[in-house]
N, C-alpha and C positions, 0 to 999 in steps of 0.2 A: 551473503548472509541470509539465513532464513529468519524471517521475522513474522510476527503475528499481525493479522489484518482483521479488522471488524467489518463484517458485511451487515449493514443495518437496513431493514426493510421499512421504508417510509411511505406512509399514505401520501398520495398526490393531492394534498390539501394545503391551502394557504396557511402558513405559520408552523407546519410540522417540522421543517428543517430548522427553523429558528429555535423552536422548543428543544429539539435534540441537542443542537450545538450549545445552547445556553445551559442546559442541564449538565453537559460535560464540563463546561467552563466553571460552573458553580462548584463542581467537585474536584477542581484542580487537575483535570485531564487535559493534557496539551496535545494538540493536533500537529503532526508533522506533514501529513499528506491527506488529501481529500479528493475523491472522485465520485461523481454522481451521474448515474444513468437512469433514465426514466422510461416508463411505459404510460399508458393512459390512466392506469389505476394506482400504480405505486412506483417508487423509485428504489434503486439499490445504491445506498451510500456506502462507499468503501473508505475506510479510515485507517491510517497508521497513527497510533497514539502511544504515549509514554506509559500508560497504565491500562492495557487491554482487558485484563480480568475485572478490574474495578469498573471500567466503562461498561462492560457487558452486564455486570450486576446492576448497576444504576439504571441502565436503559431497560433491562428486563423488568425491573421493579416498577418502571413507569409504563409498562405495557407494550414496549417496543420489542420486536423480534430481532435478535442479534445472533450472528454466527461468527466464531473465531476460526480463521483459516491460516495455515502456513503459506507464506508467499516468499518469493525470491526478491531480494533487494541487492542491486549491483551498481557500483559506481561507474558512471560514464563521463566522458569529456563533454563539458557544456559548450559545444562548438559544432559547427556543421559536420555531419558524419558520425558524431559520437554514438548516437543510438543505432545507426546503420551497422557499425562494427559488431555490436552485440547481436543484433537481429541476423546478420549474415552468418555469424558463428552458430547460432541456433539453427538456422536454415540448413547449413552444411552438415549439421549433426542430426537432422531429421527431428527436431524438437518443435512441437506445436505449442502455440501460446493461446491460452483461453482468453486472457485480457491483460492489458498492461497500462501503466501510466507512469509519469515521471514527476519529480519535484526537485526544487532547489535545495541546496545543502550549505552547511557552513564551510565546506571544503572549497577553496578558491578555484574557480575554473572547472568545477565538477557539478554534476547533478546525480540523482539516484533514480534508477528505473526500478519499478515494482512490476513483477510479472507473476502470473499464475500459470503453472505448467502442470502436466500430469504427475511428474516425479520431481518435486522441488529440490530434494537433496541431491539427486543425481545431476540435475541441471546446474545447481550451485557448484558442485565438484567439477563439472565440465568447464564452466566459465573460469574458475580459478586455475585449472590446468592450462587454459588458453590465455592466461595472463591478465584476466580482468580482476579488478580490485574488489575485495570483499569488504564492505563498509563495516565499521564498528558501530555499536549502539550509540556512541557519542556522536558519530557522523549523522545519524538518523534523528535522534531525539535531543531535545534541550534538557539538560539536567540542572 
């Protein structure tokens, strides 16, 4: 499934992450996944949320820089080798991954991997053709 991801640029200052997450919570934006990578001056907070457009608007209005990006979400077995199967398929098909992270889901024995690739739609089609499960919005988000 192709889903929307927020990339939030966070100053590397005490309390900034807390303020951002509290602002989302106060506006009923539910997080399904979170990844944070930092440098000395700022961090990139990547979020999968149930209301990406609202989250972007709220954060922009508070002075935070936010970008919405299409990313790939694919179901994997939550067991040893689950991620390796997907990565091996991508490797064999010469697909490069810019970044990735995974999160738990309501699906028993499953997790969801999020990946950014050059052509998200083509990679999504490739994985489905190779038997990987395309998660539904209900698998990713709490409604």
